[in-house]
N, C-alpha and C positions, 0 to 999 in steps of 0.2 A: 630726324626720325626718333620716335620715343623708344627707349630701351624696353626690352621684353620684361625685365624684372619689375619695372615700374608699372607696366600695364597689367601685370599679373598680381601686383601687391594687394589689389582690392578684392581678389578672388578668395572666398572663404574656403576652409578645408572641405566643407560639404560640396561646394561647387567643383572643386578640383577632383574630389573622389567620384562625383557624378560624371565628370568628363572622362575619367579613366574607364568607367564602365562603358561609355559610348565607344571608346577606342577598342576595348576588348571585344565588343560586339562586331565592330568593323573588321578586326583581325580574324574573327571566327567566320564571318560571312564571306570573306575573300576566298574561302575554300582552297586555300593554299597551305599545305602542310608545313612549309617552312616558316610561315608567319603566324601559325596557330599558337595561341598562348599555351604554355605548358604548366605543369604543377608549380614550378619555381616562380613563374610569373605571378600566380595567384597568391602564393605564400608571401612573396615580397609585398604585394599590394595589401594583404591582410596586416602585415607588420606596420606598413605605413598608416593604415587605417587606425590601428591601435594607438599610434603616436600622433594622430591628427588633431586631438583635442576637439573633435567635432561631436556635437550631440547626436548626429546621425551615423556615427561610426558603427554601432551595432546593426542598424538596418542595412547599411551598405555592405557590411561583412556578410550578412546572410544572403544578400544578392550575389555576392562573389561566390559563396558556397554553392548556391543553386547552379551557377555556371560551371563550377567544378564538377558537380554531379552530372550535368548534361554532357560534358566532355568525357567523363568516365563512362557514361552510357554509350556514347558514340564509339569509344574505344572497345567497349565490351561487344557491341554489335559487330564491329570489324573483326574482332577475334573469333566471334561466333561464325562469321561467314568463312573465315579462313580455315577453321577447324571445328568439326562437330563432335569431337571426341569427348569434350567435357560438357555435360549437361547442367552443371552447377555454376552459374555466372552471378557473382556478387558485385554490387556497386560498393567498392571499398575505398574509404578515404582515411588517410592516416590520422590518428588521434591528435597530432600536433595541429592539424587544420582546425579541428573543433576547439582546441584550446585557444587558438588565436582569435576565433570568432567570439568566444566567451570574454577574452581580454578586450575586445572591441566594445562589448556591452559595458564593461567596467569603465571604459573611456566615456561612453555615453552617459553613464550615471554621474561621473565626475563633471561632465559638461552640462549637467542639468537637463538631460533629456527626460521628459515626463514618462513615468512607467518603465524606466530602464530595467529595474530589478525584476519587475513582473515579466517583461519580455525575455530577460535572461533565464528566468525560471521556466518559461514555456519552452525555450530552446533546450534547456537541460532535460525536460520531459521527453522531447523528441530524441535526444541522445540516448536516454535510458531505454526507450522503446527499441533501439537498435541493439541493445545488449541481450534481448530475448529473441531466440531463433524462431522466425516465422516462415512457414513454407506453404506453398499452394500446390495441390495435386491437380494436374490437368487430366481429367478423364473424359474422353469422348466429347471434348469441347466444353466441359463444365468445370467450374472452379470449386474446389473443396478446400476451405482454409483449415489447416491444422496447426495448432500451437504446440511446439515442442519445448516445454519448460524444463523438463528433466531435472538437471542439477540447479536450475536457476529459480524455480517457482518459489522456493522458500525465502528468497531475498526480496520479494516484492510485497508491499503492503496492499490491502484491498483497493486503495485508491490507485496505486500504480497498475494493478491488474485490470482495473476498470479502464484506465487510460489506454492500456495496451490493447484491450478488447476493442475499444472504440477506434483505435488506430487501425486495427486489422479490418474492421467493418468498413472503413472509409477508403481502403485501398482498392483501386480499380485495376484490373488486370486485362491486358490486351494480348490475346493469343492468336491473332490473325495469321502470324507467321508460322503457326503450327498446323495449318490446314492439312498438310500431307501426313501429319503424325497424330491425328486426333484420336486414333484408336490405341495409341501407346500411352503408357503411364510415364509422365515426366514430372520431376521434382525440381523446382526452381526456388532457391533461397533468395528472398527479397529483403533488402535493407539491412540484413544482419551483418554485423561487423564485430568479430570476436576480439579485435584489437581494442575496442572501446571498453570492454568489461573490466580489465585490470586498471583502467585509468579513471574509474568513476570518482575516486577520492579527489583527484586533481580537479575534475569538473565541479564537484561540490564545493571545493575550497574557493575556486574562482567565483562561483555564485555568491558565496558568503562575502568575499572581498568586494564584489560588485555592490552588494547591499551596503557595506560600510562606506563606499565611495559616494553614496546617494547624497545629493546636495539640496534638492528641492524639498522645502519644508513639508509640503503636503504629501510628499512621497515617503517621508521617513518612517511613519508608523507601519506602513505596508512593507517597506524594506526590512524593518526590524523583525516583523513577523515571518517573512520569507527566510531570513537568515537562521532563525531558531527552528523553523519547520524543517529546513534543510539539515541542520545539525541533528534533530531528533530522528529524521529519516536515516541518517548515518548510524545512529545508535541502535535503532530498531532493526536495521538490516543485518547488523553484526558483521557483514562481509566488508564494510567500509569503516574500519576503526579510525576515529579522528586522531590526527597527530597534534603536536603542539602548535603547528601553524593554524589549525582550525580554531583553537582556543584563543590564540592571539588575534585572529580576525574577529572573533566574537567580542572580544574586549574592545576592539576598535568600533564595532557596531554599537556597543554600549556607550562609548565616548561620543560618537558622532550622531547617533540616532535617538537616544533617550531624551524625552522632552523635559524632564526635571532632574535636578541633582540627586534627589532621593531615589528616583527610579534607576538612574545610572549606578548609584552605589549598591542598591540591592541586587540588581541584575548582574553586575560585574562580580559581585561576591559569589553568586550562584555559579557563574561561569568558572571562576577560579577554583571553587570547591570541587567542581566536576573534573577540572584538570588535575587537581591533587589526587582525587579518587582514582583516576586512570593513570597516574604516574607520568604526566606529561609536562611537568614543570622544569623549565631550564632558564638560563639567564636572559634569553630574549623574551620569554613570556613574562618574566618578572619586570623587565623594562617596560613592557606594554601595560602591565598592572600598575606600575608607578605613575604612568601618564593618565590612566583611567580612574584609579581608586588609590590615591596616595596613602590614605589612612590605613587601608587594608595592607598595602605594601609594607608600611612601617611596622605593623603589628605581626606580620607573618613570620613564623618560626620554621625554617627549613627542616625537612625530614627526608631521609633516604627513600621512604616509600612514595614520596611525591615526585621524585626525580626520574627523568628518563635515562639517567646514567646509573649503572650498577657499580657499586663500590665494594 
C-alpha cells in the first residue's frame, strides 16, 4: 500500500488549501455545534495559508474571512433570538484576523500571483471603510442611510470619502425580521469595527510590504505606485504617522521594484530624506539604506534630529 505522504507529495499548497475549505464547509453543514469550526480554527488556517508559498494564498484567505463573517452573523442572530435587549448588533472580527489576511496577500505577491498588490490595496480599502461608522435607520419599513463621521471625517481624503459613499450605496439591507416592529425606530450599526481604527498603521505597513515582495516584472511599476500612494495617504491623514518600519519597507520597494539604478538611487534618497525629516532614523533603517543605496549610506552624517532616540 502506498504511503499517505507519497500520495500527497504531488499536492500543491493551493490544492491543499482548497481541500481545507471543502472540509470547513462540511463541518459547518453538519449542523453539529461540536464539529462547527471556531475562531481558532480559522486563525490557524490563515497562518498556514500565509506560510503556504501559494500564489492563491490571498484569495483563499479572503474566502476564509467570508466564512468567519458568516459564522459571526449566525452567532449574532442566535444572540438576537436569545435576548432582544440589545438593538445594536455588530459583526466584529478581531484586527489580527485582517492582519493575517494581509499577510497572505504578501505571500501571494512573493509567489508571483498577478495583481497581488492591487488586490491587497482593494482589501485595505474595505478595511478602511469599516473604520467609519455607518448606520441605517429603519423607519416604517424604509431604510435611511446616515453616515456618522463625527471625529473621523477629517481623516479621509476625497477619494476615500467617495469609496465610502459608494460602499454605503451598495449595501443591501434586509429587514424582513422586523415586520412586527416597523413602526419603531431602530438603529443597527453595520460593518463598523472600532477595533480596526487604531490598527490602520499596521494594515498600511503590510500593504507596503506586500508591494516590496512583488516578483512579477510586469506588476512592479503598479506595486511601486501603490506603495508610495499608501505612504502619502498616511502622511495626508496625519492620524497614521509612519514609523521607521514604513521607511524601511519603502527602501525595500526602491531596491526591488525600481526599473533602473538611477531611479532606485533618486527614489531611495527621497525616502531617506523624509525619514530624516520625521526623525525616524535608526540602525535598522541604516542597514536597509546600505543595501539599497550604498553611496548615500557612506556619505550620511548622523544627526540627533534624525534619530528616533532622544539623547
